[in-house]
C-alpha positions in Angstrom: 83.3 -115.4 7.3 83.0 -112.0 5.7 79.8 -109.9 6.8 78.0 -109.1 3.5 78.5 -105.2 2.7 75.1 -103.1 3.2 74.1 -100.1 1.1 72.0 -97.1 1.7 69.8 -95.9 -0.9 72.2 -93.9 -2.3 74.8 -96.5 -2.5 76.7 -95.5 0.1 78.3 -98.4 2.3 77.1 -98.7 6.0 79.5 -97.9 9.0 78.0 -99.2 12.0 80.7 -97.4 14.3 78.6 -94.0 13.7 75.1 -95.5 14.3 74.9 -95.2 17.9 76.3 -91.4 18.4 75.0 -88.3 17.4 76.8 -87.0 14.1 74.4 -83.8 13.8 73.8 -82.4 17.1 73.8 -79.0 17.9 76.9 -77.1 19.0 77.0 -73.8 21.2 79.7 -71.8 19.1 80.3 -74.0 16.1 78.6 -74.8 12.6 75.4 -76.2 14.3 74.2 -73.4 16.2 70.8 -73.5 17.8 70.4 -69.7 17.6 68.6 -68.5 14.8 68.9 -65.2 13.0 65.5 -62.6 12.1 65.5 -61.9 8.4 61.8 -60.8 8.8 63.1 -57.6 10.6 62.4 -54.9 8.1 61.4 -57.4 5.4 60.3 -55.8 2.1 59.8 -57.3 -1.4 63.2 -56.7 -2.7 65.2 -58.2 0.3 62.5 -61.1 0.4 63.3 -61.9 -3.4 67.1 -61.9 -2.7 66.5 -64.4 0.4 64.8 -66.6 -1.9 67.1 -66.5 -4.7 70.1 -67.0 -2.1 68.5 -70.4 -1.2 68.0 -71.2 -4.8 71.7 -71.1 -5.6 72.6 -73.2 -2.4 72.3 -70.7 0.5 69.1 -71.7 2.3 69.7 -70.4 5.8 67.8 -67.2 5.8 65.0 -68.8 4.3 64.8 -71.3 6.5 64.9 -68.8 9.3 62.2 -66.8 7.6 60.2 -70.2 7.3 60.4 -70.6 11.1 59.3 -66.5 12.0 56.3 -66.8 9.9 55.0 -69.5 11.8 55.8 -67.7 14.9 54.3 -64.2 13.7 51.3 -65.2 11.7 48.7 -67.0 13.7 46.7 -68.1 11.0 49.4 -69.8 9.2 50.8 -71.7 12.4 46.9 -72.7 12.6 46.7 -74.4 9.2 50.1 -75.8 8.9 49.7 -77.1 12.7 46.1 -78.5 11.9 47.4 -80.2 8.6 50.8 -81.9 10.5 48.8 -82.8 13.6 46.1 -84.4 11.3 49.0 -86.9 10.0 50.9 -87.4 13.2 47.8 -88.8 15.2 46.5 -91.3 12.5 46.8 -94.9 13.4 49.9 -97.3 12.3 49.6 -100.6 11.4 52.2 -103.2 10.1 51.7 -105.7 7.2 53.9 -108.5 7.2 56.1 -109.4 4.1 54.4 -113.0 4.1 52.4 -115.3 5.8 55.4 -117.0 7.2 56.1 -117.1 10.8 59.4 -115.3 10.4 58.0 -112.4 8.6 54.9 -112.3 11.0 57.5 -112.0 13.8 59.3 -109.1 12.1 55.9 -107.2 11.6 55.1 -107.8 15.4 58.4 -106.4 16.5 57.7 -103.4 14.4 54.3 -102.8 15.6 55.6 -102.9 19.3 58.2 -100.2 18.6 55.2 -98.4 17.3 53.6 -98.3 20.7 56.0 -95.6 22.1 54.5 -92.9 23.4 57.3 -90.3 21.5 56.3 -91.5 18.3 53.4 -88.8 17.7 55.7 -85.9 18.2 58.5 -87.5 16.4 56.1 -87.8 13.4 55.0 -84.3 14.0 59.0 -82.9 13.8 59.3 -85.0 10.7 56.3 -83.5 8.9 58.2 -80.1 8.9 58.6 -81.1 5.9 55.1 -79.9 4.9 56.0 -76.2 5.6 59.9 -75.8 4.8 59.7 -78.5 1.8 62.1 -81.3 3.8 62.9 -82.2 7.2 65.9 -84.2 8.4 65.6 -86.5 11.6 68.7 -88.3 12.7 68.2 -92.1 14.0 69.9 -93.1 17.2 70.2 -97.1 17.1 70.3 -99.1 20.1 72.4 -102.3 20.2 73.2 -102.7 23.7 71.2 -105.8 24.2 73.0 -107.3 21.1 70.2 -106.7 18.7 69.6 -103.4 16.4 66.9 -101.1 17.3 65.7 -97.6 17.0 66.1 -95.4 20.1 65.2 -92.1 19.3 64.2 -89.9 16.1 66.1 -86.7 16.9 64.8 -83.7 14.6 67.6 -81.6 13.4 67.5 -78.2 12.1 67.6 -78.1 8.4 70.1 -75.2 8.3 72.9 -77.6 9.4 72.4 -79.6 6.0 72.6 -78.5 2.1 72.1 -79.9 -1.0 74.9 -81.5 -3.8 75.9 -78.4 -6.0 75.5 -80.5 -9.0 71.8 -81.6 -8.9 70.5 -79.4 -5.7 68.5 -82.6 -4.9 71.0 -85.0 -3.3 70.9 -84.1 0.7 74.5 -83.4 2.5 75.3 -82.6 5.9 77.9 -80.4 7.3 80.8 -81.5 9.2 82.1 -79.8 12.3 84.2 -78.0 10.2 81.6 -76.2 8.1 82.2 -78.7 5.2 79.4 -80.6 3.0 80.0 -84.3 3.3 77.0 -87.4 2.2 75.1 -88.3 4.7 76.2 -91.0 6.9 74.2 -94.4 6.0 71.2 -95.5 7.8 71.3 -92.5 10.2 69.1 -89.7 8.6 65.0 -89.8 7.6 65.2 -87.4 4.6 61.5 -86.6 4.6 60.0 -84.4 1.4 56.6 -83.3 1.4 55.9 -81.7 -1.9 53.5 -78.8 -2.2 54.7 -78.7 -6.1 57.1 -80.4 -8.4 60.7 -79.2 -8.1 64.0 -78.9 -6.2 63.3 -79.4 -2.6 64.0 -76.0 -1.4 61.2 -74.6 -3.8 59.0 -77.4 -3.0 57.5 -76.2 0.3 54.3 -74.3 1.1 56.4 -71.6 3.2 58.0 -70.4 -0.4 54.5 -69.2 -1.0 53.5 -68.0 2.5 56.3 -65.7 2.7 54.5 -63.5 -0.2 51.3 -63.6 1.9 52.9 -62.9 5.1 55.0 -59.9 3.6 51.8 -58.5 2.0 49.6 -59.1 5.0 52.2 -57.3 7.7 52.0 -54.4 5.3 48.4 -54.4 5.7 48.3 -54.6 9.4 50.7 -52.0 9.6 48.7 -49.4 8.0 45.8 -51.0 9.8 47.5 -50.0 13.2 48.5 -46.6 12.0 44.9 -45.7 11.1 43.4 -47.1 14.3 45.8 -44.9 16.2 44.6 -41.9 14.7 40.9 -43.0 14.1 38.6 -40.1 14.9 41.1 -37.4 15.7 40.8 -34.7 13.2 43.7 -33.7 10.7 45.2 -30.4 12.0 46.3 -27.9 9.6 48.1 -24.7 11.0 48.3 -21.5 9.1 50.8 -18.4 9.6 50.4 -14.8 8.4 52.7 -13.0 5.7 56.0 -12.3 7.1 56.4 -15.0 9.5 59.9 -16.2 10.3 61.3 -19.9 10.3 60.8 -19.6 14.0 57.4 -19.0 13.7 56.8 -21.6 11.5 58.8 -24.1 13.8 56.5 -23.4 16.5 53.4 -23.5 14.7 54.4 -27.0 13.6 55.3 -28.3 17.3 52.0 -26.8 18.3 50.3 -28.6 15.6 52.2 -32.0 16.2 51.7 -32.0 20.0 48.1 -31.2 20.0 46.8 -34.3 19.7 48.8 -36.0 22.5 49.2 -33.0 24.9 45.7 -31.6 23.7 47.1 -28.1 24.8 49.2 -25.5 22.7 50.0 -22.0 22.6 50.3 -20.0 19.3 50.8 -16.3 18.4 47.4 -14.2 17.4 48.8 -14.0 13.9 48.4 -17.7 13.5 45.6 -20.5 13.3 45.1 -24.0 13.5 42.0 -25.9 11.5 40.6 -29.1 12.4 39.4 -31.0 9.3 37.5 -34.3 10.2 37.6 -37.1 7.8 33.9 -38.1 6.5 34.8 -41.5 5.0 36.5 -43.4 8.2 34.1 -46.0 8.7 34.2 -47.2 4.9 37.9 -47.2 4.5 38.4 -48.9 7.5 36.7 -52.3 6.1 39.4 -52.3 3.7 42.2 -53.3 5.9 39.9 -56.2 7.3 39.0 -57.4 3.7 42.5 -57.5 2.6 43.9 -59.4 6.1 40.6 -62.0 5.4 41.4 -62.2 1.7 45.0 -63.3 2.5 44.5 -65.6 5.1 42.0 -67.5 2.6 44.6 -67.7 -0.1 46.9 -69.1 3.1 44.0 -71.6 3.8 44.0 -72.9 0.2 48.0 -73.3 -0.2 48.0 -75.4 3.1 44.4 -77.2 3.5 43.0 -76.6 -0.2 40.3 -75.1 1.0 38.7 -72.5 3.6 35.5 -74.1 4.6 36.9 -75.7 7.6 39.0 -72.4 8.9 37.4 -69.1 7.4 33.7 -68.5 7.6 32.5 -67.1 4.4 28.7 -66.0 4.1 27.4 -67.5 1.1 30.6 -69.3 -0.2 30.6 -72.0 -2.6 30.6 -75.6 -1.6 29.5 -77.4 1.8 31.5 -77.6 4.9 31.3 -81.5 3.9 32.7 -80.8 0.9 35.3 -79.1 2.2 36.1 -81.4 4.8 36.6 -84.2 1.9 39.1 -81.6 0.0 41.1 -81.7 3.4 41.2 -85.4 3.8 42.3 -85.9 0.4 45.0 -84.0 1.2 45.5 -85.7 4.6 45.7 -89.1 3.0 48.4 -88.1 0.6 50.5 -86.8 3.5 49.9 -89.9 5.4 50.9 -92.0 2.0 54.1 -90.0 1.8 55.0 -90.5 5.2 54.7 -94.1 5.2 56.5 -94.4 2.3 59.7 -92.3 3.8 59.5 -94.2 6.9 59.4 -97.4 4.7 62.1 -96.5 3.2 64.7 -94.7 5.6 63.5 -96.5 8.9 61.8 -99.9 8.4 64.1 -101.3 5.8 67.5 -100.3 7.3 66.2 -101.7 10.7 65.8 -105.2 9.2 69.0 -105.1 7.4 70.7 -104.2 10.6 68.9 -106.9 12.5 68.7 -109.7 9.9 70.5 -108.6 6.6 69.4 -107.9 3.1 65.6 -109.2 2.6 63.8 -110.0 -0.2 60.5 -108.4 1.3 60.1 -106.2 4.1 57.5 -105.3 6.7 55.5 -102.4 5.4 54.1 -99.3 7.6 50.7 -98.3 6.9 49.2 -94.9 7.9 45.5 -94.8 7.1 42.5 -94.2 9.2 39.6 -96.7 9.2 37.0 -96.7 6.9 34.0 -95.3 8.6 30.8 -97.8 7.8 27.5 -96.5 7.5 25.6 -98.9 10.1 22.4 -97.0 9.6 22.2 -97.9 6.0 23.7 -101.3 6.9 21.2 -102.3 9.0 18.3 -101.5 6.6 20.1 -103.4 4.1 20.1 -106.5 6.6 16.5 -105.9 7.6 15.3 -105.9 3.7 17.4 -109.4 3.2 15.9 -110.8 6.2 12.3 -109.9 5.1 12.6 -111.5 1.9 14.1 -114.5 3.6 17.8 -114.6 2.7 19.9 -116.7 5.3 22.1 -114.7 7.3 25.0 -115.9 9.9 24.3 -114.2 13.2 27.9 -114.2 14.0 28.9 -112.2 10.8 26.4 -109.6 12.0 27.2 -109.6 15.9 30.8 -108.6 14.1 29.6 -105.9 11.8 28.0 -103.9 14.3 30.4 -104.5 17.3 28.2 -106.4 19.7 28.8 -109.2 21.8 26.7 -112.3 21.2 24.5 -112.8 24.3 24.8 -116.0 26.5 22.2 -117.7 28.1 22.0 -116.1 31.4 22.2 -112.6 29.9 19.0 -110.6 29.9 17.9 -109.9 26.4 16.6 -106.7 24.8 12.5 -107.5 24.4 12.5 -110.6 26.4 10.8 -111.1 30.0 13.2 -111.7 32.8 13.2 -115.0 34.3 11.4 -113.9 37.3 8.9 -112.4 35.2 9.2 -108.9 36.5 11.3 -106.1 35.5 14.2 -105.0 37.7 13.4 -102.7 40.5 15.8 -99.7 39.5 14.8 -99.7 36.1 15.7 -96.5 34.4 13.5 -94.9 31.3 15.2 -97.0 29.0 14.2 -100.3 31.0 10.5 -99.0 31.1 10.2 -98.4 27.5 11.6 -102.0 27.3 9.1 -103.5 29.9 6.5 -102.6 27.7 7.5 -104.4 25.0 8.3 -107.1 27.1 4.3 -107.0 28.1 3.5 -108.1 24.1 5.8 -110.9 24.2 3.0 -112.9 26.1 0.6 -114.9 23.9 -2.4 -113.3 23.2 -5.2 -114.8 25.7 -8.2 -115.2 23.4 -11.6 -115.0 24.9 -13.7 -118.3 25.1 -16.0 -118.8 22.3 -19.2 -117.1 22.5 -22.4 -119.1 23.3 -23.6 -120.9 20.4 -20.1 -120.6 18.7 -19.6 -124.8 19.5 -22.8 -125.3 18.3 -22.0 -123.4 14.8 -18.5 -125.1 14.8 -20.4 -128.7 15.2 -22.4 -127.7 12.4 -19.7 -127.1 10.1 -18.4 -130.6 10.3 -18.9 -133.0 7.2 -22.5 -133.5 7.0 -23.9 -137.1 7.3 -27.1 -136.7 5.2 -27.9 -134.9 1.9 -26.3 -131.3 1.1 -27.5 -128.2 2.5 -30.1 -126.3 0.8 -29.6 -122.6 -0.5 -31.2 -121.4 2.4 -28.5 -123.0 4.8 -25.8 -121.1 3.3 -26.5 -117.5 4.8 -26.8 -119.7 8.3 -23.6 -121.2 7.3 -21.6 -117.4 6.7 -23.4 -116.0 9.8 -21.8 -119.0 11.8 -18.5 -118.4 10.2 -18.4 -114.7 10.9 -19.4 -115.4 14.7 -16.8 -118.0 14.8 -14.0 -115.8 13.4 -14.9 -112.5 15.5 -13.3 -113.5 18.8 -10.1 -114.1 17.0 -10.0 -110.8 14.9 -11.5 -108.9 18.0 -8.3 -110.0 20.3 -5.8 -109.5 17.5 -7.3 -105.6 17.1 -7.5 -105.4 20.6 -3.9 -106.1 20.9 -3.0 -103.8 18.4 -5.0 -100.7 19.7 -3.0 -101.3 23.3 0.2 -101.2 21.5 -0.2 -97.9 19.4 -1.4 -96.4 22.8 1.7 -97.5 24.6 4.0 -96.9 21.8 5.9 -93.5 21.5 7.4 -94.0 18.1 7.2 -96.0 15.1 10.2 -97.8 15.8 9.0 -99.0 19.3 5.4 -99.9 17.9 7.1 -102.0 15.5 9.1 -103.8 18.0 5.8 -104.5 19.9 4.4 -105.9 16.7 7.1 -108.0 16.3 7.2 -109.3 19.6 3.2 -109.7 20.4 2.5 -111.3 17.3 5.6 -113.6 17.0 3.9 -115.6 19.5 0.2 -115.2 19.1 -1.6 -118.4 19.4 -3.8 -118.7 16.0 -4.7 -122.8 16.7 -8.4 -121.2 16.7 -8.2 -119.0 13.8 -6.8 -121.9 11.7 -9.8 -124.2 12.8 -11.9 -121.6 11.8 -10.3 -121.4 8.3 -10.2 -125.1 8.0 -13.9 -125.3 8.5 -14.5 -122.5 6.2 -12.9 -124.0 3.3 -14.8 -127.2 4.0 -18.1 -125.3 3.8 -17.2 -123.6 0.9 -16.4 -127.1 -0.8 -19.9 -128.2 0.3 -21.6 -125.3 -1.0 -19.8 -125.7 -4.6 -21.1 -129.3 -4.4 -24.8 -128.3 -3.6 -25.3 -125.7 -6.2 -23.9 -128.2 -8.7 -26.6 -130.5 -7.5 -29.4 -127.8 -7.4 -28.2 -127.1 -11.4 -28.6 -130.8 -12.1 -32.2 -131.2 -10.7 -33.3 -128.3 -12.5 -31.9 -129.4 -15.7 
């Protein structure tokens, strides 16, 4: 049976014979030389413009070399571009199965297992070289030794070894061993584009804008270095008299030129040297620093979208949190772009090689887990509990990441089975033990003398209703009956307040202590009070009927 032909995204047929070979490795003395040039040496605006123009016309070699040199020589650009690439390359990657079918789940698990490779972070970092240059090429080395197709290595390739189709300057091409442009081999390369702006790939990278900032900053740094070298040294002015010969003038110039370094010179009596000091040196020295800082801030804005996380600007607009949110927006965009590139140029070819063309493919997702505000969540749960909304404890344990305690586990806020705190309890255990003391039911004092008699007097009367004078006696008896209960509760609350170090701890003590309080006596007293109230009402009606 004839194997179905597989095409890549450009419509090029697959050639399995080249998949396990390196087709774009470096060759010393060949077309793909690892030795780079140094176009930044002696760079000026005219030369920079010619380098960029040549890249636009299909010769990007000097521009790509300049972009690499900028990362080596500009510490600020290296820092911000490295931050942007590393923030994305270390984001967790998950795999979403094409469906719930067992075969699709198995494919996603196979991809997830491959992603656990330790080299992946470094490989992703190299792919993200496209952030600066606008595009990058990574060769896929496939392994089929076990009868199955699997990506073995992702090798970064120098973008100088590639070109773009002369018809549209968008379709990537590779250089063969003879320096001729040819289409990319199918399923062999990850072609990544991370655009800072719309347009041709060669003009879409951040390095395109950074080259001008780099050039202007180097001019400023050169002038700053010259100023620093001569800072504090006075200007030397030599004067010659009338009739001085050229030899005399040369002697005077040599003396003026060398006096700063040698601090010694000899001149004829007819010549003089004056030293003129600069009075505004301090004011002019700040200009170099301000200009360099300004250019660094522009590069930070271009790369990270903000300056709050890289440059300390006193009185700058926006808070650090807002600046970080801007950086996170760019990070999410880069992560989404990288995931789309890998799904297109790596995962889909892999599945086609291993299983043939599919209707749906596993999908890589590069995203940070959403950070939940557990403090706010706990407050919401507490409010819902207070109004009596039933909640599943299993969901709450899962939400807050706690394990549901077992029967033998020691629970915070409960007394250990032996009734004593552990001998090696620390400060946290000591504080917990204070709360545990209030878990014991409150021991109420025995009724005072006469209380039993008062309670018996509150029982239903066997004779006539009580008279009006007896109501005052009943009120006193009820007060005496309730006093031990109220006093015990207030005593317990005062003890809690004395022991607690915070409102949270006091609240825990209240919930612990009064959750088990014995209210049987207080309930009996309230029942007796209601009975007395009922009897008093009947008595008042009886008296009114007699008076009538």
